[in-house]
N, C-alpha and C positions, 0 to 999 in steps of 0.2 A: 399216574396210572397210564396204561397203554392208550386208553381213549384220549387222554389229555396230550399225548405225544404225537398227534397227527398234524403234519405241517399244513398251514394255511398260506398258500403261495401269494395271496393278496397282501400279506404283511410286508413291511419295508425290509430291505436287505439287511440292515443293521439288526432289526428284530429277529429275522430268520437266523442270522449267525448266532445270536445269543440263545435262541430257542434250541438250535442243534447242540450247542455246547452244554446247555443245561440238562439235556436228556441223554447225552453221550456218556459212557457207552450203553448204559442200561437205564431205562427200557429202550432208549433209542428214539430219535425223531423219525417218525414213519411217514412215508408217502407211497403212492402206488402208481405203477405204469400198467394200465389196464387192471388185471386182477393180480399182478405180481407185486408183492410188497418189497420196498427198499427201505433199509434203515440208514439214515444219513449219519455218518460218524464225523466227518470233517468237511466244512465248506469255507469259502472265503469270499468276501466282497471283491468285486473286480473293477479295475479301472480300464478294462478293455474298450476299445473304440466301439461305440454303439452301432456304427455303420456296418461293422463286421457281423453283428448279431441281429440287427433289426431287418425287417422285410420292407425295404424301400419306403420307409416312413410310416408304414402301417403299424398301429398299436398291436403288440404281441401279447397274447393271453398269458396271464401269470401261470407258471408251471411249465411253460414251453421249453423244450430242450434244444440246445444248439451244440453241435459237435464240430470242432475244427481240429483235424489231425487226431491226436490222442488226448485232447482236452474236451471237457464237457461243462456247459453252463446251463442254469435253469433261471427262467425269468421270475423275479420277485415283483412285489407291488410297485417298486420305484427303480428297478435296475436289475442287474444280473449277478448271480452267485456262481462261482466256480465250484463244482462238485469234485472234491478231492479224494474222499474215501467213503465207500458205502458197504453195506452188508446186504446183498441181494437175498431174496427169499430162498431158503434151503441151501445156503452157501456160506462160505467163510467171508469175513471182512476182507476187502481188497481195495487197492488204489484204483482210482477211476480209469487210468490209462490201461491197466491190466484187464479190467472188466470190459472195456470197449473192444479190445482185441478179439473177444469171443462172441460179439453181439452183431445182430443185423443192424442196419442203420437206424439210429435213434433220432436223428435230426428232425425237428418239427413235431415230434410226439409230445404229449402233454402229461405231466405228472399231476396227480390229484389225490382225492381220498377214495377209500374203497366203496 
């Protein structure tokens, strides 16, 4: 159900990848940026250097977004997931790089539940 498909960013990155795959494409793994729903269609565990994504050794809250160029990551419970494809509220599914081109800066914002 839609209620079961809400992302818990405290879960491990492996669990989050499986969760997104299990709910894609319908009903879709749901998360929220403020009051705007995103459906996550494709994510990937990342081996990116943590120094690029962390804040000087400070623990980053699960769900926190990091944007570098045309790529976007979200913090899971034990690491970072790259967001590859999403379906923003009232929009078509799109690759994350295309979505970022039309957005205000997202770096540091936190995804969560409604």
